[in-house]
Structure formats: structure tokens, C-alpha cells
FIVO-441726 format. One record per residue (C-alpha): residue number from 1; y, z, x. Coordinates in steps of 0.25 Angstrom, whole numbers, padded with zeros to 4 digits. Example, Ala and Ser with C-alpha at 12.3 -4.5 7.8 and 13.67 -1.06 7.14 Angstrom:
FIVO-441726
+-----+-------+-------+-------+
: pos :    yy :    zz :    xx :
+-----+-------+-------+-------+
:   1 : -0018 :  0031 :  0049 :
:   2 : -0004 :  0029 :  0055 :
+-----+-------+-------+-------+
//
This chain:
FIVO-441726
+-----+-------+-------+-------+
: pos :    yy :    zz :    xx :
+-----+-------+-------+-------+
:   1 :  0000 :  0000 :  0000 :
:   2 :  0013 : -0004 :  0006 :
:   3 :  0024 :  0007 :  0005 :
:   4 :  0037 :  0001 :  0000 :
:   5 :  0050 :  0007 :  0007 :
:   6 :  0061 :  0011 : -0001 :
:   7 :  0069 : -0001 : -0006 :
:   8 :  0083 : -0003 : -0002 :
:   9 :  0093 : -0003 : -0013 :
:  10 :  0097 : -0017 : -0016 :
:  11 :  0111 : -0018 : -0013 :
:  12 :  0112 : -0033 : -0011 :
:  13 :  0103 : -0045 : -0013 :
:  14 :  0106 : -0049 :  0001 :
:  15 :  0100 : -0038 :  0009 :
:  16 :  0093 : -0047 :  0020 :
:  17 :  0088 : -0061 :  0022 :
:  18 :  0073 : -0058 :  0025 :
:  19 :  0068 : -0070 :  0033 :
:  20 :  0058 : -0062 :  0041 :
:  21 :  0052 : -0048 :  0039 :
:  22 :  0053 : -0039 :  0047 :
:  23 :  0067 : -0043 :  0052 :
:  24 :  0069 : -0044 :  0067 :
:  25 :  0078 : -0031 :  0066 :
:  26 :  0065 : -0024 :  0063 :
:  27 :  0059 : -0029 :  0076 :
:  28 :  0058 : -0020 :  0088 :
:  29 :  0054 : -0021 :  0103 :
:  30 :  0039 : -0021 :  0104 :
:  31 :  0036 : -0011 :  0115 :
:  32 :  0022 : -0017 :  0117 :
:  33 :  0027 : -0031 :  0118 :
:  34 :  0014 : -0037 :  0112 :
:  35 :  0008 : -0049 :  0118 :
:  36 :  0009 : -0062 :  0109 :
:  37 : -0005 : -0066 :  0113 :
:  38 : -0010 : -0053 :  0107 :
:  39 : -0001 : -0054 :  0095 :
:  40 : -0005 : -0068 :  0091 :
:  41 : -0020 : -0067 :  0095 :
:  42 : -0024 : -0063 :  0080 :
:  43 : -0014 : -0071 :  0073 :
:  44 : -0018 : -0084 :  0065 :
:  45 : -0012 : -0096 :  0073 :
:  46 : -0015 : -0108 :  0064 :
:  47 : -0002 : -0108 :  0057 :
:  48 :  0009 : -0102 :  0066 :
:  49 :  0024 : -0104 :  0064 :
:  50 :  0033 : -0107 :  0076 :
:  51 :  0048 : -0104 :  0077 :
:  52 :  0057 : -0107 :  0088 :
:  53 :  0070 : -0100 :  0089 :
:  54 :  0083 : -0106 :  0095 :
:  55 :  0094 : -0095 :  0096 :
:  56 :  0106 : -0104 :  0098 :
:  57 :  0117 : -0109 :  0088 :
:  58 :  0130 : -0116 :  0090 :
:  59 :  0137 : -0106 :  0082 :
:  60 :  0132 : -0093 :  0075 :
:  61 :  0135 : -0092 :  0060 :
:  62 :  0142 : -0080 :  0055 :
:  63 :  0130 : -0075 :  0047 :
:  64 :  0120 : -0078 :  0057 :
:  65 :  0111 : -0066 :  0063 :
:  66 :  0100 : -0075 :  0069 :
:  67 :  0096 : -0074 :  0083 :
:  68 :  0105 : -0085 :  0089 :
:  69 :  0116 : -0087 :  0099 :
:  70 :  0128 : -0096 :  0099 :
:  71 :  0127 : -0107 :  0109 :
:  72 :  0119 : -0107 :  0122 :
:  73 :  0124 : -0107 :  0136 :
:  74 :  0120 : -0119 :  0145 :
:  75 :  0105 : -0118 :  0148 :
:  76 :  0102 : -0107 :  0137 :
:  77 :  0095 : -0116 :  0127 :
:  78 :  0086 : -0122 :  0139 :
:  79 :  0083 : -0108 :  0144 :
:  80 :  0080 : -0104 :  0129 :
:  81 :  0070 : -0116 :  0127 :
:  82 :  0064 : -0112 :  0141 :
:  83 :  0061 : -0098 :  0136 :
:  84 :  0056 : -0103 :  0122 :
:  85 :  0046 : -0112 :  0130 :
:  86 :  0041 : -0100 :  0138 :
:  87 :  0040 : -0092 :  0126 :
:  88 :  0032 : -0103 :  0118 :
:  89 :  0023 : -0105 :  0130 :
:  90 :  0020 : -0090 :  0130 :
:  91 :  0018 : -0088 :  0115 :
:  92 :  0009 : -0101 :  0114 :
:  93 :  0000 : -0095 :  0124 :
:  94 :  0000 : -0081 :  0117 :
:  95 : -0005 : -0088 :  0105 :
:  96 : -0018 : -0092 :  0112 :
:  97 : -0023 : -0106 :  0115 :
:  98 : -0036 : -0104 :  0108 :
:  99 : -0030 : -0101 :  0094 :
: 100 : -0023 : -0115 :  0094 :
: 101 : -0010 : -0110 :  0087 :
: 102 : -0005 : -0119 :  0076 :
: 103 :  0009 : -0119 :  0071 :
: 104 :  0012 : -0123 :  0056 :
: 105 :  0027 : -0122 :  0056 :
: 106 :  0038 : -0122 :  0066 :
: 107 :  0053 : -0119 :  0066 :
: 108 :  0065 : -0119 :  0075 :
: 109 :  0076 : -0109 :  0072 :
: 110 :  0087 : -0101 :  0077 :
: 111 :  0098 : -0101 :  0080 :
: 112 :  0099 : -0116 :  0079 :
: 113 :  0087 : -0124 :  0085 :
: 114 :  0096 : -0136 :  0085 :
: 115 :  0106 : -0129 :  0094 :
: 116 :  0096 : -0135 :  0105 :
: 117 :  0099 : -0149 :  0109 :
: 118 :  0089 : -0160 :  0105 :
: 119 :  0082 : -0159 :  0119 :
: 120 :  0081 : -0144 :  0117 :
: 121 :  0075 : -0146 :  0103 :
: 122 :  0065 : -0155 :  0109 :
: 123 :  0061 : -0144 :  0119 :
: 124 :  0060 : -0134 :  0107 :
: 125 :  0050 : -0143 :  0100 :
: 126 :  0042 : -0145 :  0113 :
: 127 :  0041 : -0130 :  0114 :
: 128 :  0036 : -0128 :  0100 :
: 129 :  0026 : -0140 :  0102 :
: 130 :  0022 : -0139 :  0116 :
: 131 :  0023 : -0124 :  0119 :
: 132 :  0019 : -0119 :  0105 :
: 133 :  0010 : -0130 :  0100 :
: 134 :  0017 : -0133 :  0087 :
: 135 :  0016 : -0147 :  0082 :
: 136 :  0030 : -0148 :  0077 :
: 137 :  0028 : -0162 :  0070 :
: 138 :  0016 : -0157 :  0062 :
: 139 :  0022 : -0144 :  0056 :
: 140 :  0035 : -0140 :  0049 :
: 141 :  0046 : -0138 :  0059 :
: 142 :  0059 : -0132 :  0054 :
: 143 :  0072 : -0132 :  0063 :
: 144 :  0085 : -0125 :  0060 :
: 145 :  0098 : -0133 :  0063 :
: 146 :  0113 : -0132 :  0062 :
: 147 :  0122 : -0143 :  0058 :
: 148 :  0129 : -0144 :  0071 :
: 149 :  0115 : -0145 :  0079 :
: 150 :  0108 : -0155 :  0069 :
: 151 :  0112 : -0166 :  0078 :
: 152 :  0104 : -0180 :  0078 :
: 153 :  0097 : -0178 :  0091 :
: 154 :  0092 : -0164 :  0087 :
: 155 :  0088 : -0169 :  0074 :
: 156 :  0080 : -0180 :  0080 :
: 157 :  0072 : -0171 :  0089 :
: 158 :  0069 : -0162 :  0077 :
: 159 :  0064 : -0173 :  0069 :
: 160 :  0056 : -0179 :  0080 :
: 161 :  0049 : -0166 :  0083 :
: 162 :  0045 : -0163 :  0069 :
: 163 :  0055 : -0155 :  0062 :
: 164 :  0053 : -0154 :  0047 :
: 165 :  0064 : -0145 :  0042 :
: 166 :  0078 : -0144 :  0047 :
: 167 :  0086 : -0132 :  0042 :
: 168 :  0101 : -0134 :  0043 :
: 169 :  0110 : -0122 :  0043 :
: 170 :  0123 : -0126 :  0035 :
: 171 :  0126 : -0114 :  0027 :
: 172 :  0138 : -0120 :  0019 :
: 173 :  0144 : -0134 :  0018 :
: 174 :  0157 : -0128 :  0015 :
: 175 :  0165 : -0127 :  0029 :
: 176 :  0173 : -0114 :  0025 :
: 177 :  0160 : -0107 :  0021 :
: 178 :  0153 : -0111 :  0034 :
: 179 :  0165 : -0105 :  0042 :
: 180 :  0164 : -0093 :  0033 :
: 181 :  0150 : -0091 :  0038 :
: 182 :  0155 : -0093 :  0052 :
: 183 :  0147 : -0106 :  0053 :
: 184 :  0157 : -0116 :  0059 :
: 185 :  0152 : -0130 :  0053 :
: 186 :  0158 : -0141 :  0045 :
: 187 :  0152 : -0148 :  0033 :
: 188 :  0154 : -0161 :  0039 :
: 189 :  0145 : -0157 :  0051 :
: 190 :  0134 : -0151 :  0042 :
: 191 :  0134 : -0164 :  0034 :
: 192 :  0132 : -0172 :  0047 :
: 193 :  0121 : -0163 :  0051 :
: 194 :  0114 : -0165 :  0038 :
: 195 :  0116 : -0180 :  0038 :
: 196 :  0109 : -0180 :  0052 :
: 197 :  0097 : -0172 :  0047 :
: 198 :  0095 : -0181 :  0035 :
: 199 :  0095 : -0193 :  0044 :
: 200 :  0082 : -0187 :  0051 :
: 201 :  0068 : -0186 :  0045 :
: 202 :  0068 : -0171 :  0044 :
: 203 :  0060 : -0168 :  0032 :
: 204 :  0067 : -0155 :  0027 :
: 205 :  0082 : -0151 :  0028 :
: 206 :  0086 : -0137 :  0025 :
: 207 :  0100 : -0133 :  0023 :
: 208 :  0104 : -0118 :  0024 :
: 209 :  0116 : -0113 :  0016 :
: 210 :  0122 : -0100 :  0014 :
: 211 :  0128 : -0093 :  0002 :
: 212 :  0138 : -0081 :  0002 :
: 213 :  0148 : -0086 :  0012 :
: 214 :  0162 : -0081 :  0011 :
: 215 :  0170 : -0090 :  0002 :
: 216 :  0158 : -0097 : -0004 :
: 217 :  0158 : -0100 : -0019 :
: 218 :  0148 : -0105 : -0029 :
: 219 :  0155 : -0119 : -0027 :
: 220 :  0155 : -0119 : -0012 :
: 221 :  0140 : -0114 : -0012 :
: 222 :  0136 : -0126 : -0022 :
: 223 :  0144 : -0135 : -0013 :
: 224 :  0136 : -0132 : -0001 :
: 225 :  0123 : -0133 : -0009 :
: 226 :  0127 : -0146 : -0014 :
: 227 :  0131 : -0151 :  0000 :
: 228 :  0117 : -0147 :  0005 :
: 229 :  0110 : -0153 : -0007 :
: 230 :  0117 : -0166 : -0004 :
: 231 :  0108 : -0167 :  0009 :
: 232 :  0095 : -0164 :  0000 :
: 233 :  0090 : -0154 :  0010 :
: 234 :  0075 : -0151 :  0008 :
: 235 :  0078 : -0136 :  0009 :
: 236 :  0090 : -0127 :  0007 :
: 237 :  0091 : -0112 :  0011 :
: 238 :  0102 : -0104 :  0004 :
: 239 :  0105 : -0091 :  0012 :
: 240 :  0114 : -0080 :  0008 :
: 241 :  0124 : -0076 :  0018 :
: 242 :  0121 : -0063 :  0026 :
: 243 :  0131 : -0056 :  0035 :
: 244 :  0124 : -0049 :  0045 :
: 245 :  0128 : -0039 :  0056 :
: 246 :  0132 : -0045 :  0070 :
: 247 :  0135 : -0059 :  0063 :
: 248 :  0148 : -0066 :  0062 :
: 249 :  0150 : -0063 :  0048 :
: 250 :  0144 : -0049 :  0049 :
: 251 :  0157 : -0044 :  0055 :
: 252 :  0164 : -0048 :  0042 :
: 253 :  0155 : -0043 :  0031 :
: 254 :  0147 : -0030 :  0029 :
: 255 :  0142 : -0021 :  0018 :
: 256 :  0138 : -0024 :  0004 :
: 257 :  0145 : -0035 : -0004 :
: 258 :  0141 : -0036 : -0018 :
: 259 :  0150 : -0048 : -0021 :
: 260 :  0144 : -0056 : -0009 :
: 261 :  0130 : -0053 : -0014 :
: 262 :  0134 : -0058 : -0028 :
: 263 :  0140 : -0071 : -0021 :
: 264 :  0127 : -0073 : -0013 :
: 265 :  0118 : -0071 : -0026 :
: 266 :  0127 : -0080 : -0034 :
: 267 :  0127 : -0091 : -0023 :
: 268 :  0112 : -0090 : -0021 :
: 269 :  0109 : -0092 : -0036 :
: 270 :  0119 : -0103 : -0037 :
: 271 :  0112 : -0110 : -0025 :
: 272 :  0098 : -0108 : -0029 :
: 273 :  0101 : -0114 : -0043 :
: 274 :  0108 : -0125 : -0037 :
: 275 :  0096 : -0129 : -0028 :
: 276 :  0086 : -0127 : -0039 :
: 277 :  0093 : -0136 : -0048 :
: 278 :  0093 : -0147 : -0037 :
: 279 :  0078 : -0148 : -0034 :
: 280 :  0076 : -0136 : -0024 :
: 281 :  0065 : -0126 : -0025 :
: 282 :  0068 : -0112 : -0021 :
: 283 :  0058 : -0106 : -0011 :
: 284 :  0065 : -0093 : -0007 :
: 285 :  0079 : -0087 : -0009 :
: 286 :  0084 : -0096 :  0002 :
: 287 :  0075 : -0108 :  0002 :
: 288 :  0076 : -0120 : -0007 :
: 289 :  0068 : -0133 : -0005 :
: 290 :  0070 : -0146 : -0012 :
: 291 :  0059 : -0148 : -0021 :
: 292 :  0055 : -0162 : -0015 :
: 293 :  0056 : -0157 :  0000 :
: 294 :  0044 : -0159 :  0009 :
: 295 :  0036 : -0147 :  0011 :
: 296 :  0039 : -0139 :  0024 :
: 297 :  0027 : -0129 :  0023 :
: 298 :  0029 : -0114 :  0020 :
: 299 :  0043 : -0109 :  0016 :
: 300 :  0053 : -0103 :  0024 :
: 301 :  0047 : -0089 :  0025 :
: 302 :  0034 : -0094 :  0031 :
: 303 :  0040 : -0094 :  0045 :
: 304 :  0040 : -0079 :  0044 :
: 305 :  0025 : -0078 :  0042 :
: 306 :  0015 : -0072 :  0052 :
: 307 :  0011 : -0082 :  0063 :
: 308 :  0025 : -0086 :  0067 :
: 309 :  0029 : -0088 :  0082 :
: 310 :  0043 : -0088 :  0086 :
: 311 :  0049 : -0093 :  0099 :
: 312 :  0063 : -0090 :  0104 :
: 313 :  0070 : -0077 :  0105 :
: 314 :  0075 : -0076 :  0091 :
: 315 :  0061 : -0080 :  0085 :
: 316 :  0051 : -0070 :  0078 :
: 317 :  0036 : -0071 :  0078 :
: 318 :  0026 : -0066 :  0068 :
: 319 :  0012 : -0061 :  0069 :
: 320 :  0005 : -0053 :  0058 :
: 321 :  0007 : -0040 :  0066 :
: 322 :  0020 : -0042 :  0073 :
: 323 :  0033 : -0049 :  0072 :
: 324 :  0040 : -0051 :  0085 :
: 325 :  0052 : -0058 :  0091 :
: 326 :  0062 : -0056 :  0102 :
: 327 :  0074 : -0046 :  0101 :
: 328 :  0084 : -0049 :  0090 :
: 329 :  0099 : -0049 :  0089 :
: 330 :  0111 : -0054 :  0082 :
: 331 :  0122 : -0051 :  0091 :
: 332 :  0126 : -0063 :  0101 :
: 333 :  0125 : -0055 :  0114 :
: 334 :  0112 : -0049 :  0110 :
: 335 :  0106 : -0063 :  0106 :
: 336 :  0111 : -0069 :  0119 :
: 337 :  0104 : -0058 :  0127 :
: 338 :  0091 : -0060 :  0119 :
: 339 :  0091 : -0075 :  0122 :
: 340 :  0094 : -0073 :  0136 :
: 341 :  0082 : -0063 :  0138 :
: 342 :  0073 : -0074 :  0130 :
: 343 :  0077 : -0085 :  0139 :
: 344 :  0074 : -0077 :  0152 :
: 345 :  0060 : -0073 :  0148 :
: 346 :  0048 : -0077 :  0156 :
: 347 :  0036 : -0083 :  0148 :
: 348 :  0028 : -0070 :  0149 :
: 349 :  0038 : -0062 :  0141 :
: 350 :  0036 : -0071 :  0129 :
: 351 :  0022 : -0066 :  0128 :
: 352 :  0026 : -0053 :  0121 :
: 353 :  0032 : -0049 :  0108 :
: 354 :  0044 : -0040 :  0111 :
: 355 :  0051 : -0037 :  0098 :
: 356 :  0044 : -0036 :  0084 :
: 357 :  0039 : -0028 :  0073 :
: 358 :  0024 : -0025 :  0069 :
: 359 :  0020 : -0029 :  0056 :
: 360 :  0013 : -0019 :  0048 :
: 361 :  0004 : -0022 :  0035 :
: 362 :  0016 : -0017 :  0027 :
: 363 :  0026 : -0026 :  0034 :
: 364 :  0017 : -0038 :  0032 :
: 365 :  0016 : -0035 :  0017 :
: 366 :  0031 : -0034 :  0016 :
: 367 :  0033 : -0047 :  0024 :
: 368 :  0023 : -0055 :  0016 :
: 369 :  0029 : -0050 :  0002 :
: 370 :  0043 : -0053 :  0007 :
: 371 :  0041 : -0066 :  0013 :
: 372 :  0033 : -0071 :  0000 :
: 373 :  0041 : -0065 : -0010 :
: 374 :  0054 : -0071 : -0006 :
: 375 :  0049 : -0085 : -0008 :
: 376 :  0050 : -0091 : -0022 :
: 377 :  0035 : -0092 : -0024 :
: 378 :  0033 : -0077 : -0021 :
: 379 :  0021 : -0071 : -0016 :
: 380 :  0007 : -0073 : -0022 :
: 381 :  0001 : -0059 : -0024 :
: 382 : -0013 : -0063 : -0018 :
: 383 : -0007 : -0068 : -0005 :
: 384 : -0002 : -0054 : -0003 :
: 385 : -0015 : -0047 : -0007 :
: 386 : -0023 : -0057 :  0001 :
: 387 : -0015 : -0053 :  0014 :
: 388 : -0013 : -0038 :  0012 :
: 389 : -0024 : -0034 :  0002 :
: 390 : -0014 : -0027 : -0007 :
: 391 : -0005 : -0032 : -0018 :
: 392 :  0010 : -0033 : -0015 :
: 393 :  0013 : -0028 : -0029 :
: 394 :  0007 : -0015 : -0025 :
: 395 :  0012 : -0015 : -0011 :
: 396 :  0027 : -0018 : -0015 :
: 397 :  0027 : -0012 : -0029 :
: 398 :  0041 : -0006 : -0027 :
: 399 :  0048 : -0018 : -0022 :
: 400 :  0041 : -0028 : -0031 :
: 401 :  0044 : -0018 : -0043 :
: 402 :  0059 : -0017 : -0039 :
: 403 :  0061 : -0032 : -0038 :
: 404 :  0054 : -0035 : -0051 :
: 405 :  0063 : -0024 : -0058 :
: 406 :  0075 : -0032 : -0052 :
: 407 :  0070 : -0045 : -0057 :
: 408 :  0067 : -0050 : -0043 :
: 409 :  0052 : -0051 : -0045 :
: 410 :  0044 : -0059 : -0055 :
: 411 :  0035 : -0050 : -0063 :
: 412 :  0023 : -0057 : -0069 :
: 413 :  0011 : -0049 : -0074 :
: 414 : -0001 : -0051 : -0064 :
: 415 :  0008 : -0061 : -0056 :
: 416 :  0001 : -0066 : -0043 :
: 417 :  0014 : -0069 : -0036 :
: 418 :  0026 : -0061 : -0033 :
: 419 :  0038 : -0069 : -0035 :
: 420 :  0053 : -0066 : -0035 :
: 421 :  0062 : -0070 : -0047 :
: 422 :  0074 : -0079 : -0044 :
: 423 :  0082 : -0067 : -0044 :
: 424 :  0073 : -0060 : -0034 :
: 425 :  0074 : -0072 : -0025 :
: 426 :  0089 : -0071 : -0025 :
: 427 :  0087 : -0057 : -0020 :
: 428 :  0077 : -0060 : -0009 :
: 429 :  0086 : -0054 :  0001 :
: 430 :  0085 : -0041 : -0006 :
: 431 :  0070 : -0042 : -0009 :
: 432 :  0066 : -0045 :  0005 :
: 433 :  0072 : -0032 :  0012 :
: 434 :  0066 : -0023 :  0001 :
: 435 :  0053 : -0026 :  0007 :
: 436 :  0056 : -0022 :  0021 :
: 437 :  0048 : -0010 :  0025 :
: 438 :  0054 :  0004 :  0029 :
: 439 :  0051 :  0001 :  0043 :
: 440 :  0057 : -0012 :  0044 :
: 441 :  0070 : -0007 :  0037 :
: 442 :  0071 :  0004 :  0047 :
: 443 :  0069 : -0005 :  0059 :
: 444 :  0079 : -0015 :  0054 :
: 445 :  0089 : -0003 :  0051 :
: 446 :  0087 :  0002 :  0065 :
: 447 :  0089 : -0011 :  0072 :
: 448 :  0101 : -0011 :  0081 :
: 449 :  0109 : -0024 :  0078 :
: 450 :  0112 : -0032 :  0091 :
+-----+-------+-------+-------+
//
């Protein structure tokens, strides 16, 4: 029986964007520095996910708390790729030759992977293919890009190497809103980048948009949505704006803001209904896919499942028993120090896990329910029962009961699937944090921001 922690008082529908559980702020230095070969020995290796992290951007947006630095001094990207290659060689050896690991998906993220030059992108693909053994032309490959770096030569490399999905961070087609989010870009440049992308053979274009920006109105939000829809993107991600500590916008806003919460909820519902009426299917609070879009395999949460290998100093890796990464920071000085440490490491240093969190049976249950429930199709009760030998409705009776009482969870007698209502999906960023364990909450609260 899973013990439910006391639930936090719901103050806002925007508690936290839960893209991975437990969050990196719950990770701690691992005193035993376990060998990767030992960690991965018992793991299934027939459908691994591969993630390569590039921690560089041409500019850091005001809302961004990702592990990335602005620009790169001469020689740093080369040194970083050298270290990435050393890490890949060591990690591939730790997986074992006899097991013949197979990668089912791959992704390049950041930061901005297309910050790299076309030649450097070729090398990044070579590392994934020749060092890790991932056949990029045979599996889904997703790459993140910015308008300024989606140049013709870079796009040509990505297409030739098998990229099936390009995600473009636009956030707003209104120049004043982009500036308010501390994202200096012009709509003309965004449109030019989209034209270049549509001139390629990339099967799936995703456009990221943000709602809740200062000065944004219903009309300007619909304007951005329609500007994006003009390019018929196969996917759209709609993100609520968050203002986090140590970010550019974090210096200007703090504390509860009910009016801002109401604005974001209103714009979310407006955007959701706008896309549903135009042939898009909702897959989560954030993700909308055009009904006729080519399939891309599992949905966005699948990259957070067990069996993920992350390379690069901002990447996470997941085994069934341990989630691990390198040190985490948001502040520029600390990020630069971590990157400098990474590029100076010898190959042998990459054979150990250094920061992470052990996954107990309770945490595994929470993670499974969280990841499944925040998708529109919900969670088949039998999947949970088969994996854990118990019923989620017993293990999480308190949480599920509260959500049902709030109108966030469908209530069907004898239902074989747990599914959020449309209003429940709208409150995904309040539901996710309610599933955090007491231990994870305590570790996150004790994390010293840097």
C-alpha cells in the first residue's frame, strides 16, 4: 500500500511543469559513484531512448531555466563535442557488447542543438550513430531549433541524417510579446525560418507557443495561433509562461498572482478550443497534433521512461532503479563551471553515475501514474496492476478522490481506465505536483539554487 503524503493546498493551477519525475533538484551527489556497467547490466536494452544535450544558445530567453549558456568562446563547441564523443564511447562500452543494445528513438535537445554549425551537426550525428550504434535514419529523431539557427545548411544536414521531427521555439508571432518574454526576435525572421523548414522534406514540424506573456490579450493570442496554423504544423505545443528563480523574468515577478492565473487559464482554454476546431487532436495539456499528421511513435512523455540514455552535461539517464545526471544549475556562472568541468574530463570519468536519485517502489508507482494520467488517454488500470501488483485506486485513493471531487477525474463505475476530464487536463500543473512524495518534496525544498 502506497502511503499518500499530505497534499499541498491548491493555490494556483500553475504549480509546476512536471516534465520529469523526480525533478533534478531532488537529485544529490551519489557517494558510491556506481559503475554504469553495473547499473545497466540487468536493464532491457532492446528499445532504448537516446538523448544528446547541447548546452548552448544564441540568447537566453527571460523565462528559461534550462541548462544552457549564452554563446560559446572559440573552441568550446569543439571541446564539448570531443567530450561528448569520449562519453559516448565509454557509455556504449558500459552497455556491454553481448547485449547488442538497440535504440528505438533519438532526440537532440538543449539549449539549442542547431547552435552548432552544419559541420558540427554532422559530427553530432556521427557520435549518435558510430559511437552509440543508433540508426538515425531508421528511428524517429527529434531535434530542437530556434528561428535564427534554422539555416538552410543546418536543415540540409538534419534532413539527410534522418530527422523526422523539428521543434521550433517561436513562443509568439507578436514582436512586442517576444520582447516582453526577453526573446529578441522579429516575426519576419520567424516566417523566413518556417519557409526554409517547409522547403525541406522534414515530416513533422512542431511550433512552440507561450501564453501568459505580459500584455498578451485574447486577440493577440489568437493572432499567434493563426500565424502558426498558416504553416500547417503537424504539432503545436502550448506552454503556460512560468517565471522561475534565477531567470531574467524572475527578477520582476514573485508571489501568488490570481489575476495572472486567470489569464493563463482563459488563454489555455481559448487556444485549446481554437485548435480542436481546426482539426487538431489534444494529447496532453500542452501537446496538439494535426489529425492527419504522420505517426511519430510514442507521445512526448515516452522520452522520460526507463531505458533512456542521456549524453552531455545537461542530460538525464534513467534505469529502473536510478535516475542520474551531472550537476544541475540555472545561474550562468555555475552553468559555465559545470560545462568547463565536463569538457575537461577523461573518458574513464564517464563510466560512473555522479548525481542522481534512487527509485523506490513507491516513487516508481507515482511516476507511472503521473506520466500516464497527464495524457488525454489516461492510464489503463490493468497496466498499473500488471506492473505493480496493486490497484492505483487503492494506492492513491486520497489523491484520486480529491481530483474526482474537484471535477478533474472521470468517475465511471468499474472503469478500466483512469482519465482526466477536460478541466482536469487544464489543471495538469497542479495535479502533477500533488503526486510528489514527501521525500522528493523535502529534497526539492532543501536544494540550494545556483
